[in-house]
MDTraj code that builds the backbone (N, CA, C; nanometers):
import mdtraj as md
import numpy as np

residues = "UNK UNK UNK UNK UNK UNK UNK UNK UNK UNK UNK UNK UNK UNK UNK UNK UNK UNK UNK UNK UNK UNK UNK UNK UNK UNK UNK UNK UNK UNK UNK UNK UNK UNK UNK UNK UNK UNK UNK UNK UNK UNK UNK UNK UNK UNK UNK UNK UNK UNK UNK UNK UNK".split()
xyz = np.array([
    [9.5261, 6.0202, 10.5205],
    [9.5673, 6.1567, 10.4441],
    [9.6052, 6.2545, 10.5667],
    [9.6990, 6.3190, 10.5383],
    [9.7572, 6.3930, 10.6449],
    [9.6930, 6.5450, 10.6592],
    [9.7003, 6.6084, 10.7757],
    [9.6384, 6.7523, 10.7794],
    [9.6941, 6.8357, 10.6475],
    [9.8067, 6.8605, 10.6250],
    [9.8770, 6.9480, 10.5343],
    [9.8219, 6.9066, 10.3888],
    [9.7930, 6.7818, 10.3875],
    [9.7650, 6.7508, 10.2071],
    [9.6493, 6.7639, 10.2039],
    [9.5626, 6.8032, 10.3109],
    [9.3737, 6.8330, 10.2816],
    [9.3779, 6.9765, 10.3204],
    [9.4909, 7.0833, 10.3327],
    [9.4698, 7.2062, 10.3807],
    [9.4340, 7.2932, 10.2227],
    [9.3546, 7.3914, 10.2488],
    [9.3628, 7.4694, 10.1168],
    [9.4451, 7.5421, 10.0778],
    [9.4665, 7.5654, 9.9531],
    [9.6105, 7.6196, 9.8928],
    [9.5826, 7.7772, 9.8775],
    [9.5172, 7.8305, 9.9438],
    [9.4855, 7.9854, 9.9211],
    [9.4794, 8.0323, 9.8228],
    [9.3706, 7.9854, 9.7879],
    [9.3465, 8.0440, 9.6119],
    [9.2824, 8.1827, 9.5739],
    [9.2800, 8.2595, 9.6841],
    [9.2217, 8.3905, 9.6670],
    [9.3265, 8.4699, 9.6950],
    [9.4468, 8.4493, 9.7015],
    [9.5561, 8.5138, 9.7462],
    [9.5831, 8.6427, 9.6554],
    [9.5669, 8.6188, 9.5471],
    [9.5589, 8.7193, 9.4368],
    [9.4689, 8.7970, 9.4450],
    [9.3563, 8.7771, 9.4653],
    [9.2439, 8.8894, 9.4933],
    [9.2798, 8.9890, 9.6261],
    [9.3312, 8.9097, 9.6912],
    [9.3937, 8.9721, 9.8316],
    [9.5073, 9.0571, 9.7882],
    [9.5796, 9.0373, 9.7368],
    [9.6899, 9.1114, 9.6967],
    [9.6471, 9.2249, 9.5786],
    [9.5451, 9.1966, 9.5111],
    [9.4744, 9.3250, 9.3949],
    [9.3944, 9.4173, 9.4838],
    [9.3233, 9.3453, 9.6073],
    [9.2513, 9.4617, 9.6653],
    [9.3384, 9.5287, 9.7848],
    [9.4646, 9.4775, 9.8026],
    [9.5272, 9.5647, 9.9019],
    [9.5948, 9.6978, 9.8172],
    [9.6545, 9.6552, 9.6873],
    [9.7188, 9.7092, 9.5949],
    [9.6310, 9.8600, 9.5491],
    [9.5123, 9.8097, 9.5106],
    [9.4084, 9.9139, 9.4875],
    [9.3696, 10.0074, 9.6196],
    [9.3705, 9.9703, 9.7135],
    [9.3550, 10.0530, 9.8616],
    [9.4691, 10.1403, 9.8849],
    [9.5862, 10.0968, 9.8312],
    [9.7186, 10.1716, 9.8650],
    [9.7124, 10.2667, 9.7792],
    [9.6903, 10.2497, 9.6416],
    [9.6953, 10.3580, 9.5444],
    [9.5759, 10.4791, 9.5584],
    [9.4465, 10.4331, 9.6271],
    [9.3467, 10.4745, 9.6481],
    [9.4050, 10.5956, 9.7753],
    [9.4492, 10.5573, 9.8693],
    [9.4997, 10.6579, 9.9659],
    [9.5990, 10.7324, 9.9259],
    [9.7000, 10.6698, 9.8595],
    [9.7980, 10.7653, 9.8006],
    [9.7642, 10.8917, 9.6976],
    [9.6378, 10.8427, 9.6379],
    [9.5996, 10.9691, 9.5329],
    [9.5089, 11.0645, 9.5738],
    [9.4190, 11.0071, 9.6867],
    [9.3628, 11.0948, 9.8035],
    [9.4645, 11.1795, 9.8504],
    [9.5551, 11.1390, 9.9132],
    [9.6208, 11.2304, 10.0049],
    [9.7115, 11.3468, 9.9040],
    [9.7172, 11.2960, 9.7794],
    [9.7943, 11.4013, 9.6928],
    [9.6901, 11.5203, 9.6470],
    [9.5747, 11.4662, 9.6005],
    [9.4603, 11.5449, 9.5699],
    [9.4300, 11.6759, 9.6741],
    [9.4325, 11.6212, 9.8103],
    [9.4414, 11.7020, 9.9380],
    [9.5429, 11.7870, 9.9472],
    [9.6676, 11.7483, 9.9196],
    [9.7525, 11.8638, 9.9661],
    [9.7866, 11.9303, 9.8105],
    [9.7668, 11.9067, 9.7056],
    [9.7093, 11.9916, 9.6059],
    [9.6443, 12.1036, 9.6282],
    [9.5477, 12.0770, 9.6643],
    [9.4150, 12.1829, 9.6979],
    [9.4598, 12.2951, 9.8243],
    [9.5717, 12.2600, 9.9064],
    [9.6163, 12.3078, 9.9907],
    [9.6898, 12.4725, 9.9946],
    [9.6626, 12.5473, 10.0546],
    [9.7324, 12.6723, 9.9930],
    [9.8775, 12.6483, 10.0725],
    [9.9793, 12.7433, 10.0139],
    [10.1167, 12.7662, 10.0691],
    [10.1623, 12.7775, 10.1850],
    [10.0405, 12.8475, 10.2564],
    [10.0661, 12.8929, 10.3852],
    [9.9910, 12.7562, 10.4690],
    [9.9180, 12.6918, 10.4100],
    [9.8458, 12.5353, 10.5136],
    [9.9763, 12.4563, 10.4829],
    [10.0519, 12.4605, 10.3717],
    [10.1400, 12.3528, 10.3343],
    [10.2470, 12.3543, 10.4363],
    [10.2959, 12.5332, 10.4471],
    [10.4194, 12.5461, 10.5379],
    [10.3872, 12.5110, 10.6844],
    [10.2573, 12.5255, 10.7452],
    [10.2034, 12.4688, 10.8840],
    [10.2587, 12.3376, 10.8727],
    [10.2341, 12.2246, 10.7773],
    [10.2489, 12.1121, 10.7815],
    [10.3965, 12.0484, 10.7992],
    [10.4665, 12.1579, 10.7448],
    [10.6121, 12.1390, 10.7020],
    [10.6666, 12.0897, 10.5687],
    [10.5570, 12.1313, 10.4537],
    [10.5994, 12.0944, 10.3426],
    [10.5808, 12.2341, 10.2588],
    [10.6545, 12.2160, 10.1175],
    [10.6433, 12.3554, 10.0387],
    [10.5552, 12.2867, 9.9049],
    [10.5306, 12.3726, 9.8443],
    [10.4710, 12.3069, 9.7069],
    [10.5776, 12.2178, 9.6095],
    [10.6806, 12.2275, 9.6237],
    [10.7745, 12.1569, 9.5477],
    [10.7615, 11.9808, 9.6177],
    [10.6966, 12.0009, 9.7290],
    [10.7549, 11.8414, 9.7811],
    [10.6394, 11.7693, 9.7447],
    [10.5140, 11.8347, 9.7078],
    [10.3790, 11.7821, 9.6872],
    [10.3884, 11.7572, 9.5472],
])
top = md.Topology()
chain = top.add_chain()
for i, resn in enumerate(residues, 1):
    res = top.add_residue(resn, chain, resSeq=i)
    for name in ("N", "CA", "C"):
        top.add_atom(name, md.element.get_by_symbol(name[0]), res)
traj = md.Trajectory(xyz[None], top)
């Protein structure tokens, strides 16, 4: 039996993909929440406007 025939077939790749997707969604959602709570002056300091958020 050759090495490539006995190798694992990456059975948990779906779980890894789901975990990365959830982590990215959480990060984007958290950033949007923080930006919504900022005042117009604070957004201007960062270089954004209310319409960008």
